[in-house]
C-alpha positions as CSV (number, residue, x, y, z in Angstrom):
1,X,150.2,-44.2,48.3
2,X,151.5,-46.9,50.2
3,X,152.1,-50.3,48.9
4,X,152.2,-53.9,50.2
5,X,154.5,-56.6,49.6
6,X,153.8,-60.3,50.5
7,X,156.7,-62.1,52.0
8,X,155.6,-65.7,52.6
9,X,152.9,-65.7,55.0
10,X,153.6,-62.0,56.2
11,X,152.7,-58.7,54.6
12,X,155.1,-55.9,54.5
13,X,153.6,-52.2,54.4
14,X,155.7,-49.5,52.6
15,X,154.7,-45.8,52.8
16,X,156.8,-43.5,50.2
17,X,155.1,-40.3,50.8
18,X,156.3,-36.6,51.2
19,X,159.8,-36.6,53.0
20,X,159.5,-40.5,53.3
21,X,160.2,-40.9,49.6
22,X,163.7,-41.6,50.0
23,X,163.5,-43.3,53.5
24,X,160.0,-45.0,53.3
25,X,158.3,-46.3,56.6
26,X,157.9,-50.1,56.7
27,X,156.5,-52.5,59.1
28,X,155.3,-56.1,58.5
29,X,152.1,-57.6,59.6
30,X,150.4,-60.9,59.5
31,X,147.5,-60.2,57.5
32,X,147.0,-57.9,54.6
33,X,144.2,-56.0,56.3
34,X,146.4,-54.8,59.1
35,X,149.1,-53.8,56.6
36,X,146.1,-51.5,55.0
37,X,145.1,-50.0,58.2
38,X,148.6,-49.1,59.1
39,X,149.2,-47.5,55.7
40,X,145.9,-45.3,55.9
41,X,146.6,-44.4,59.7
42,X,150.3,-43.2,58.9
43,X,149.4,-41.3,55.7
44,X,146.4,-39.5,57.4
45,X,149.0,-38.6,60.2
46,X,151.6,-37.6,57.7
47,X,149.5,-35.2,55.4
48,X,148.0,-33.9,58.8
49,X,151.4,-33.2,60.2
50,X,151.1,-35.3,63.0
51,X,153.5,-38.1,62.3
52,X,156.4,-37.9,64.8
53,X,159.8,-39.1,63.0
54,X,163.1,-39.6,64.6
55,X,164.8,-36.9,62.3
56,X,165.7,-33.6,63.3
57,X,164.9,-31.1,60.7
58,X,166.3,-27.7,60.6
59,X,164.0,-24.6,59.9
60,X,164.5,-23.0,56.5
61,X,166.3,-20.2,58.2
62,X,168.7,-22.4,59.8
63,X,169.0,-24.3,56.7
64,X,170.2,-20.7,54.9
65,X,172.4,-20.0,57.6
66,X,174.2,-23.2,57.4
67,X,174.4,-23.0,53.7
68,X,175.9,-19.4,53.9
69,X,178.5,-20.6,56.3
70,X,179.5,-23.9,54.9
71,X,178.8,-23.7,51.0
72,X,178.9,-20.0,49.8
73,X,182.3,-19.1,50.9
74,X,183.9,-22.0,48.7
75,X,182.3,-20.4,45.5
76,X,184.9,-19.1,43.1
77,X,183.9,-15.6,42.2
78,X,183.6,-12.8,45.0
79,X,180.8,-11.5,42.8
80,X,179.0,-15.0,43.0
81,X,179.3,-15.0,46.9
82,X,177.9,-11.7,47.3
83,X,174.9,-12.2,45.1
84,X,174.2,-15.4,47.1
85,X,174.4,-13.7,50.4
86,X,172.4,-10.7,49.4
87,X,169.6,-12.8,47.8
88,X,169.4,-15.4,50.5
89,X,169.1,-12.6,53.0
90,X,166.5,-11.1,51.2
91,X,164.7,-14.3,50.9
92,X,164.7,-14.9,54.5
93,X,163.4,-11.7,55.4
94,X,160.7,-11.9,53.0
95,X,159.5,-15.7,52.8
96,X,156.3,-16.2,55.0
97,X,157.4,-19.6,55.9
98,X,160.9,-19.0,56.6
99,X,160.6,-20.5,60.1
100,X,158.9,-23.9,59.2
101,X,160.9,-26.9,59.4
102,X,162.3,-27.9,55.8
103,X,160.1,-30.9,55.7
104,X,156.9,-29.1,56.0
105,X,158.0,-26.4,53.1
106,X,156.1,-27.5,49.7
107,X,155.7,-26.4,46.0
108,X,152.9,-24.2,46.7
109,X,154.8,-22.1,49.4
110,X,157.5,-21.3,46.7
111,X,155.3,-20.5,44.1
112,X,153.4,-18.1,46.2
113,X,156.6,-16.4,46.8
114,X,157.6,-16.2,43.2
115,X,154.3,-14.6,42.2
116,X,155.2,-12.0,44.7
117,X,158.7,-11.6,43.5
118,X,157.8,-11.2,39.8
119,X,155.7,-8.2,40.4
120,X,158.0,-5.4,38.9
121,X,160.9,-7.9,38.3
122,X,162.0,-9.7,35.3
123,X,161.6,-13.6,34.8
124,X,165.4,-13.6,34.0
125,X,166.2,-12.4,37.7
126,X,163.9,-14.9,39.1
127,X,165.7,-17.8,37.5
128,X,169.1,-16.7,38.4
129,X,168.2,-16.4,42.2
130,X,166.1,-19.5,42.6
131,X,168.7,-21.4,41.3
132,X,170.6,-20.5,44.4
133,X,167.7,-22.3,46.6
134,X,167.7,-25.0,44.4
135,X,171.7,-25.8,44.8
136,X,171.1,-25.3,48.4
137,X,168.2,-27.9,48.7
138,X,170.1,-30.3,46.6
139,X,172.9,-30.0,49.1
140,X,170.3,-30.9,51.8
141,X,168.9,-33.7,50.3
142,X,172.5,-35.3,49.3
143,X,175.2,-34.1,51.2
144,X,173.4,-33.3,54.4
145,X,171.2,-36.3,54.1
146,X,167.6,-35.0,54.9
147,X,165.0,-37.1,53.3
148,X,163.0,-34.1,51.9
149,X,160.9,-34.0,48.6
150,X,162.3,-31.9,45.7
151,X,159.9,-29.1,45.9
152,X,161.5,-27.2,43.1
153,X,161.2,-29.8,40.3
154,X,157.3,-29.3,40.2
155,X,157.3,-25.5,40.0
156,X,155.7,-24.2,36.7
157,X,158.3,-22.9,34.3
158,X,158.4,-19.1,33.7
159,X,158.7,-18.0,29.9
160,X,161.8,-15.9,29.9
161,X,161.7,-12.5,28.5
162,X,163.5,-11.6,25.3
163,X,166.8,-10.3,25.5
164,X,167.2,-6.7,26.3
165,X,167.7,-4.5,23.3
166,X,168.8,-1.1,24.8
167,X,171.5,0.9,23.0
168,X,173.1,4.0,24.1
169,X,172.0,6.8,22.2
170,X,174.5,9.6,20.8
171,X,172.9,12.3,22.9
172,X,172.8,10.2,26.3
173,X,176.6,9.3,25.8
174,X,177.5,13.1,25.2
175,X,175.4,14.1,28.5
176,X,177.1,11.0,30.5
177,X,180.8,11.8,29.4
178,X,180.7,15.4,28.8
179,X,177.7,16.9,31.1
180,X,178.3,19.2,33.8
181,X,177.0,17.1,36.3
182,X,179.4,14.2,35.4
183,X,182.5,14.0,37.7
184,X,185.8,13.1,36.4
185,X,185.6,9.7,38.1
186,X,182.3,8.9,36.8
187,X,183.2,10.0,33.4
188,X,186.4,7.8,33.4
189,X,184.2,4.8,34.5
190,X,181.7,5.4,32.2
191,X,184.0,5.9,29.2
192,X,186.3,2.8,30.3
193,X,183.0,0.5,30.4
194,X,181.9,1.6,26.7
195,X,185.6,1.2,25.6
196,X,186.1,-2.3,27.1
197,X,182.9,-3.8,27.9
198,X,183.8,-4.8,31.5
199,X,181.2,-5.5,34.2
200,X,180.6,-2.9,37.0
201,X,182.5,-5.3,39.7
202,X,185.2,-5.8,37.1
203,X,186.0,-2.1,36.8
204,X,185.9,-1.5,40.6
205,X,188.3,-4.4,41.2
206,X,190.9,-2.9,38.8
207,X,194.4,-2.3,40.5
208,X,197.7,-0.6,38.8
209,X,199.5,-3.9,39.0
210,X,196.7,-5.5,36.6
211,X,197.6,-3.3,33.6
212,X,200.4,-4.6,31.4
213,X,200.7,-2.3,28.5
214,X,197.9,-3.1,26.1
215,X,196.3,-5.8,28.2
216,X,194.3,-5.7,31.6
217,X,194.5,-8.9,34.0
218,X,191.1,-9.5,35.4
219,X,191.5,-11.8,38.5
220,X,187.8,-13.0,38.7
221,X,185.1,-13.3,36.2
222,X,181.4,-13.6,36.6
223,X,181.8,-17.2,34.7
224,X,184.4,-18.2,37.3
225,X,187.5,-17.9,35.2
226,X,190.5,-16.5,37.0
227,X,193.4,-14.6,35.9
228,X,191.9,-13.8,32.3
229,X,193.6,-11.1,30.1
230,X,191.8,-8.8,27.8
231,X,193.2,-6.6,25.2
232,X,193.1,-2.7,25.8
233,X,192.5,-0.2,22.9
234,X,194.7,3.2,23.1
235,X,191.6,4.8,24.3
236,X,191.3,2.3,27.2
237,X,195.0,2.5,27.8
238,X,194.7,6.4,28.0
239,X,191.6,6.4,30.4
240,X,193.4,3.9,32.6
241,X,196.7,5.9,32.8
242,X,195.0,8.7,33.9
243,X,192.7,6.9,36.8
244,X,193.8,7.2,40.2
245,X,193.7,3.3,41.0
246,X,192.0,1.5,42.9
247,X,188.8,3.3,42.2
248,X,187.5,4.6,45.7
249,X,183.9,3.1,44.9
250,X,182.0,0.0,46.0
251,X,179.0,-1.5,44.0
252,X,176.7,0.5,46.0
253,X,178.4,3.7,45.7
254,X,178.6,3.3,41.9
255,X,175.0,2.3,41.8
256,X,174.1,5.6,43.7
257,X,176.1,7.8,41.6
258,X,174.7,6.3,38.2
259,X,171.1,6.7,39.2
260,X,171.6,10.3,40.4
261,X,173.5,11.2,36.9
262,X,170.5,9.4,35.0
263,X,168.0,11.8,37.0
264,X,170.0,14.8,36.1
265,X,170.0,14.2,32.5
266,X,166.4,12.8,32.2
267,X,167.9,9.6,30.9
268,X,165.2,6.5,31.5
269,X,165.5,2.8,31.2
270,X,169.3,2.6,30.8
271,X,171.5,0.3,33.4
272,X,175.0,0.5,34.0
273,X,175.4,-2.8,32.5
274,X,173.9,-1.7,29.1
275,X,177.2,-0.1,28.6
276,X,178.9,-3.5,28.4
277,X,175.9,-4.3,25.9
278,X,176.9,-1.2,23.8
279,X,180.5,-1.9,24.0
280,X,180.3,-5.6,22.7
281,X,177.8,-4.4,20.1
282,X,180.3,-2.0,18.6
283,X,182.9,-4.4,18.5
284,X,180.8,-6.5,16.5
285,X,179.4,-3.7,14.2
286,X,183.0,-2.6,13.6
287,X,184.1,-6.1,12.4
288,X,185.7,-7.5,15.3
289,X,185.4,-11.2,15.0
290,X,182.9,-13.3,17.5
291,X,185.8,-15.2,18.8
292,X,187.8,-12.1,19.6
293,X,184.7,-10.4,21.0
294,X,184.4,-13.7,23.2
295,X,187.8,-13.0,24.9
296,X,186.7,-9.8,25.7
297,X,183.4,-10.6,26.9
298,X,184.4,-13.8,28.8
299,X,181.4,-15.8,27.7
300,X,181.9,-19.5,27.7
301,X,179.1,-20.1,25.4
302,X,179.3,-17.9,22.3
303,X,175.5,-18.6,21.8
304,X,174.8,-16.3,25.0
305,X,176.8,-13.7,23.5
306,X,175.1,-13.8,20.0
307,X,171.8,-14.0,21.6
308,X,172.1,-11.1,23.9
309,X,174.6,-8.7,22.7
310,X,174.3,-9.0,18.5
311,X,171.4,-6.8,18.1
312,X,173.2,-4.5,15.7
313,X,171.7,-1.4,14.5
314,X,169.7,-2.1,11.5
315,X,170.5,0.9,9.4
316,X,174.3,0.1,9.8
317,X,173.8,-3.6,8.7
318,X,171.6,-2.3,5.7
319,X,174.6,-0.3,4.5
320,X,176.8,-3.7,4.5
321,X,174.1,-5.1,2.6
322,X,174.4,-2.5,-0.3
323,X,178.1,-2.9,-0.5
324,X,177.8,-4.1,-4.0
325,X,176.0,-1.3,-5.1
326,X,179.1,0.9,-4.9
327,X,181.1,-1.3,-7.5
328,X,178.2,-0.7,-10.1
329,X,179.2,1.9,-12.7
330,X,177.0,5.0,-13.1
């Protein structure tokens, strides 16, 4: 709503609504009645989209293009850069109001897109991806100086689903690593993932010069760290020494081969990322300390490691609880 300030014998009308919250419309009148009339008239025009300001707003599609050209290339991780490009391109293709001027995009538009996006997808996926849009919008408001409303702050917060609790079974591991449908290349990749807990992109980025005896250099990690080193077990060293590096696959190629393997072996609800989950859980089960597992996993916040990966098999924990029983005499 507009407000009126009395200045001596004049009245100043101030309108802070929508895109004019940061740069209000202001005008001085000799009477309060004229100021009220001005406010009512301009607010009506703004709400109806009839008010003509001098600001040249880009469309949402143009804003995304500008962000991808000027901001995304400066992100540290190539994985982050690729994810931003992929999501924003998908967003451009599926957001109905993509050709609206950004000052005409509102919270309701985003909420409607969110509801459609979440059909068949997880809340965690939405939160990760919408964070990209939030950052783009913040850049538009601050560095690029567009007086637009923060349409994301009023979005209803979605309850995040429980951390994934999928463990690799012994039968599944035998099929994936020893089955007739598994090529040597895929067997090496799967075994390396289980042994090291590396992400898909980290495995595909390994070069021979990154292997240094019992450690592996990782040039870029998902958390933004660069030139990190992780320890390698004897088995991991053996796998790497018998692999042809660099691996002749990209991310999409590995996804396709992984999907086909699961179909051949009739394995359901197992993602490649679950192999990382399995590796880190095994480390913890085998008594590797949390700080040491954190070195391997690359998690900056140990709480993330514990919340997501420390779902140890209950039966194995139960055995540890009974360690005192073995000391009792018969």
